[in-house]
N, C-alpha and C positions, 0 to 999 in steps of 0.2 A: 784278345790276344793279337799282338802285332804279327805281321808277315815278315819272317826272317829268311833271307837267302844268303847262302855262304858258298862262295867258290872255294874249293878245297882240293887237296890231294889226300890219298889214303894214309900216308905215313908222315905227314907234316906235324911236328910237335906243337906248333902254334895253332894249327887247326884243331888238334885234340884239346888244347887248353880252352880255345874259344867254344868248342862244343860243350865242354864241361861247365864253363861259366853260364852259358845260356840254358843248359839243362837244369842246373841248380836253381835257376830262376823260373823253372817250369815252362820254358819256351820250346816250341817245336821249331825245327830248323829244316828248311829245304836245302839240301846239300847238292851242289853241282860239282861233280868231280872232273877236274881238268887234266888228270894224270896223262892220259894218252890220247887226248882230243885237241888238236891244234885249233880247231874252229871254236870250241868252247873257251879255250885259253885266250884267243883273240877277242872274243866277245867280252870276257872278263876285263881285259886290258882297256877296251873301249869304254865299257860301263864305269870303270873305276878311274877314269881320267888319266890313264897311262901307267897305272901301277901293275907290276909284273909278278909280285909275290903273292903267296897265299898265306892265310885266308884273306879274301876280300868280302866284307860283310855289308849287307844292305838290310835296313829295317824300314818296312813300308816303302820300299823302292828308293830310300835315301841312302846314299853311300856313306858309311861311317868309318871305313878304313879297315885296317887289319886288327889282329888281336890286341896289340899294344894300345891302339887307339880306343878300342872298346873297353879295355881294362882301365884306361884313364877316365873314360866316361863313367865307369862303375865307381871308381874311387871318388869322383866328384859328385856322386849321387845323381847323375844325369841319365844313366842307362835305363833305370826303371821307368823313367818318364817316357822314353822312347818306346819301351816295350808295351806300353799301354796303348791299345788300339783306339 
């Protein structure tokens, strides 16, 4: 199983959809909540190359983007390949 990290907030609809998609694929997710932590949010921005929105998703430490980026990978049959460790 791949290592998936997701910077998230508790009430973000895209974060919820990302969690749902990854869970349907049987994937465990390490969630890093940036709601009230400016230091974690700054780390997310640095690691994601300047992106400021959530979710920001990393698979095996490779940044794949947000929910729409991940959904596009899934539609193109590329997400499952990334989730294989």
